[in-house]
C-alpha positions in Angstrom: -3.2 -73.5 38.8 -6.5 -72.1 39.8 -7.9 -69.4 37.5 -8.5 -66.7 40.2 -5.0 -67.1 41.7 -3.5 -67.0 38.1 -5.2 -63.7 37.4 -3.8 -62.3 40.7 -0.2 -63.4 39.8 -0.5 -62.2 36.2 -1.8 -58.8 37.1 -0.3 -57.5 40.4 -2.9 -54.7 40.6 -5.5 -57.5 41.3 -3.4 -59.5 43.7 -6.0 -59.1 46.4 -8.4 -61.2 44.2 -8.4 -64.7 45.4 -11.1 -67.4 46.1 -11.2 -66.6 49.8 -11.8 -62.9 49.3 -14.4 -63.6 46.6 -16.2 -65.9 49.0 -16.2 -63.3 51.8 -17.4 -60.7 49.2 -20.3 -62.8 48.2 -21.3 -63.3 51.8 -21.0 -59.6 52.4 -23.4 -58.9 49.5 -25.9 -61.3 50.9 -25.7 -59.7 54.4 -26.2 -56.3 52.9 -29.1 -57.5 50.8 -31.0 -59.0 53.8 -32.3 -55.6 54.7 -31.6 -53.6 51.6 -32.0 -55.3 48.2 -33.0 -58.6 46.8 -30.7 -57.9 43.9 -27.7 -57.8 46.2 -28.8 -61.1 47.8 -29.1 -62.7 44.3 -25.8 -61.2 43.2 -24.1 -62.5 46.3 -25.3 -66.0 45.7 -24.1 -65.9 42.1 -20.7 -64.7 43.3 -20.5 -67.6 45.8 -21.6 -70.2 43.3 -19.3 -69.0 40.5 -16.3 -68.8 42.9 -17.1 -72.3 44.3 -17.2 -73.8 40.8 -14.0 -72.0 39.7 -12.3 -73.2 42.9 -12.8 -76.8 41.8 -11.4 -79.5 44.1 -14.8 -81.3 43.9 -13.5 -84.6 45.2 -12.6 -83.1 48.6 -15.8 -81.2 48.6 -17.9 -84.3 48.0 -16.1 -86.1 50.8 -17.0 -83.2 53.1 -20.6 -83.2 52.0 -21.0 -86.9 52.7 -19.4 -86.6 56.1 -21.3 -83.6 57.3 -24.7 -84.3 58.8 -25.6 -80.6 58.9 -25.1 -80.2 55.2 -27.1 -83.3 54.4 -29.9 -82.2 56.8 -30.2 -78.7 55.3 -30.1 -79.9 51.7 -32.7 -82.5 52.5 -35.1 -79.7 53.2 -34.8 -78.6 49.6 -35.2 -82.1 48.4 -38.5 -82.4 50.3 -39.8 -79.4 48.4 -38.6 -81.0 45.2 -40.3 -84.3 45.9 -43.5 -82.4 46.8 -43.6 -81.1 43.2 -44.6 -84.6 42.1 -48.1 -84.0 43.6 -48.6 -80.4 42.4 -51.1 -79.4 39.8 -49.6 -76.0 39.2 -46.0 -76.5 37.8 -45.5 -72.8 37.1 -46.0 -72.0 40.8 -43.9 -75.1 41.8 -40.9 -73.9 39.7 -41.2 -70.4 41.1 -41.3 -71.8 44.7 -38.3 -74.0 44.0 -36.4 -71.0 42.6 -37.1 -69.0 45.8 -36.0 -71.9 48.0 -32.9 -72.7 45.9 -30.6 -71.0 48.5 -31.5 -73.9 50.9 -29.6 -76.1 48.5 -26.8 -73.8 47.4 -25.7 -72.0 50.6 -25.3 -75.0 52.9 -23.1 -76.8 50.3 -21.0 -73.8 49.6 -20.5 -72.6 53.2 -20.2 -76.2 54.5 -17.4 -77.1 52.0 -15.5 -73.9 52.5 -12.8 -73.1 55.0 -14.1 -72.1 58.4 -14.2 -68.5 59.3 -11.4 -66.9 61.3 -12.3 -64.7 64.3 -11.5 -61.6 62.3 -13.6 -62.7 59.3 -16.5 -63.3 61.7 -16.1 -59.8 63.2 -15.9 -58.1 59.8 -19.0 -59.8 58.5 -20.9 -59.0 61.7 -19.9 -55.3 61.4 -21.0 -55.3 57.7 -24.4 -56.6 58.7 -24.9 -54.3 61.7 -23.6 -51.3 59.7 -26.0 -52.0 56.8 -29.0 -52.1 59.2 -27.8 -48.9 60.9 -27.6 -47.1 57.6 -31.1 -48.4 56.5 -32.5 -47.3 59.9 -31.3 -43.8 59.3 -32.9 -43.9 55.8 -36.1 -45.0 57.4 -35.9 -42.3 60.0 -35.4 -39.7 57.2 -38.5 -41.0 55.5 -40.5 -40.9 58.8 -39.5 -37.3 59.4 -40.3 -36.3 55.8 -36.7 -35.5 54.7 -37.0 -37.7 51.6 -39.4 -40.1 49.9 -43.1 -40.0 49.8 -45.2 -39.1 52.8 -45.5 -42.0 55.3 -49.2 -42.8 56.0 -48.7 -46.2 57.4 -45.5 -47.0 59.2 -45.4 -50.4 57.4 -44.2 -48.3 54.4 -41.1 -47.3 56.3 -39.0 -50.4 55.4 -36.9 -49.8 52.2 -37.4 -53.0 50.2 -38.5 -55.8 52.5 -41.6 -56.6 54.6 -42.3 -54.8 57.9 -42.0 -58.1 59.8 -38.6 -59.1 58.3 -37.4 -55.5 58.9 -38.1 -55.8 62.6 -36.6 -59.3 62.8 -33.3 -58.0 61.4 -33.2 -55.3 64.1 -33.8 -58.0 66.7 -31.1 -60.3 65.3 -28.6 -57.4 65.1 -29.2 -56.5 68.8 -28.7 -60.2 69.8 -25.5 -60.5 67.8 -24.1 -57.3 69.2 -24.5 -58.4 72.8 -23.2 -61.9 72.0 -20.1 -60.9 70.2 -19.4 -57.4 71.8 -16.6 -58.6 74.1 -14.5 -59.7 71.0 -14.1 -56.1 69.9 -11.9 -53.3 71.2 -13.3 -50.9 73.8 -14.0 -48.0 71.4 -16.0 -50.4 69.1 -17.8 -51.8 72.2 -19.0 -48.3 73.0 -20.1 -47.7 69.5 -21.9 -51.0 69.2 -23.7 -50.4 72.5 -24.9 -47.1 71.3 -26.1 -48.7 68.0 -27.9 -51.4 70.0 -29.7 -48.8 72.1 -30.7 -47.0 68.9 -32.0 -50.2 67.4 -34.2 -50.7 70.5 -35.6 -47.2 70.1 -36.1 -47.7 66.4 -38.2 -50.8 67.2 -40.6 -48.5 69.0 -40.5 -45.5 66.7 -41.0 -47.6 63.6 -43.7 -49.8 65.3 -41.9 -53.0 64.6 -44.1 -55.0 67.0 -43.0 -58.5 65.9 -39.3 -57.7 66.3 -40.0 -56.0 69.7 -41.9 -59.0 71.0 -39.2 -61.5 69.8 -36.5 -59.3 71.4 -38.2 -59.1 74.8 -38.8 -62.9 74.8 -35.3 -63.6 73.8 -33.8 -61.2 76.4 -35.9 -62.7 79.2 -35.0 -66.3 78.1 -31.3 -65.5 78.0 -31.4 -63.6 81.3 -33.1 -66.5 83.1 -30.6 -68.9 81.6 -27.7 -66.8 82.7 -29.3 -66.3 86.1 -29.7 -70.0 86.8 -26.4 -71.0 85.3 -24.6 -68.3 87.2 -21.9 -68.1 84.5 -21.9 -64.4 83.9 -23.5 -61.9 86.2 -22.3 -59.0 84.0 -24.4 -60.3 81.0 -27.4 -61.0 83.2 -27.3 -57.5 84.7 -26.9 -56.0 81.3 -29.9 -57.9 79.9 -32.0 -57.0 82.9 -31.1 -53.3 82.5 -31.9 -53.5 78.8 -35.3 -55.2 79.4 -36.1 -52.6 82.1 -35.2 -49.8 79.7 -37.3 -51.3 76.9 -40.3 -51.9 79.1 -40.0 -48.5 80.7 -39.8 -46.8 77.3 -42.8 -48.8 76.2 -44.9 -47.8 79.2 -44.1 -44.1 78.8 -44.7 -44.3 75.1 -48.1 -45.9 75.5 -49.1 -43.5 78.4 -48.3 -40.5 76.3 -50.2 -41.9 73.3 -53.3 -42.5 75.6 -53.0 -39.1 77.1 -52.7 -37.5 73.6 -55.8 -39.4 72.4 -57.7 -38.4 75.5 -57.1 -34.7 75.2 -57.6 -34.7 71.4 -60.5 -32.4 70.5 -62.6 -33.5 67.6 -64.5 -30.6 66.0 -68.3 -31.2 65.8 -70.3 -30.2 62.8 -74.0 -29.3 63.3 -74.6 -28.7 59.6 -77.1 -31.2 58.2 -76.2 -32.9 55.0 -78.6 -32.2 52.1 
């Protein structure tokens, strides 16, 4: 009998603890850590690895690995870095680099050999990811308005614990995921997710996340053109066109107001000569 299931049967209070729930919990930690904390990302990977080892059944997992081209391709990327260490002159940096890229080896194997997600599991994980970004965006807004944290001099300091570029890309990914999966949720959740997506678009401007904004516009135009030519969904096409128009309109107004503000700004002149 597997250890985790044995604990659940021995102690009814912990009956919810099983390998599947631990697997989903580890993934949830990683999704939260993507925009919040490297510690959570590392903890999530340890949970996934520990659960995978305790689950055993390695023979079936090995057969799955050998038969999956996707797993072999993704793990090959890590092996390329490992082989590249043969020509390095700085082994300390090489070991550090391999440690950083270790998820390229671990995650494809663990996820690829685990049971596929159900629709409900997909929806829950997506909500966790979007909810985390939404909370972090409110924290960033509070920092920008001066409610907490140090004074923001450069808006690149607005991200909590990750780089400004990665922060913007997470916003971009969340918006894309919302519009891709929105029809799978109930109507009340669809309304809430739409409002959150609009807020994410506004946040891209307010936080000056230029990289994420550019990627979002390019992605929206590409999807809109694809939908337009394929003629599969006029609703999605119209929605994307409206969103693009909203983003571009907001961008033009924002830039015009900034230029106007700079034009009418009065710079005091000093006629005193320096000694």
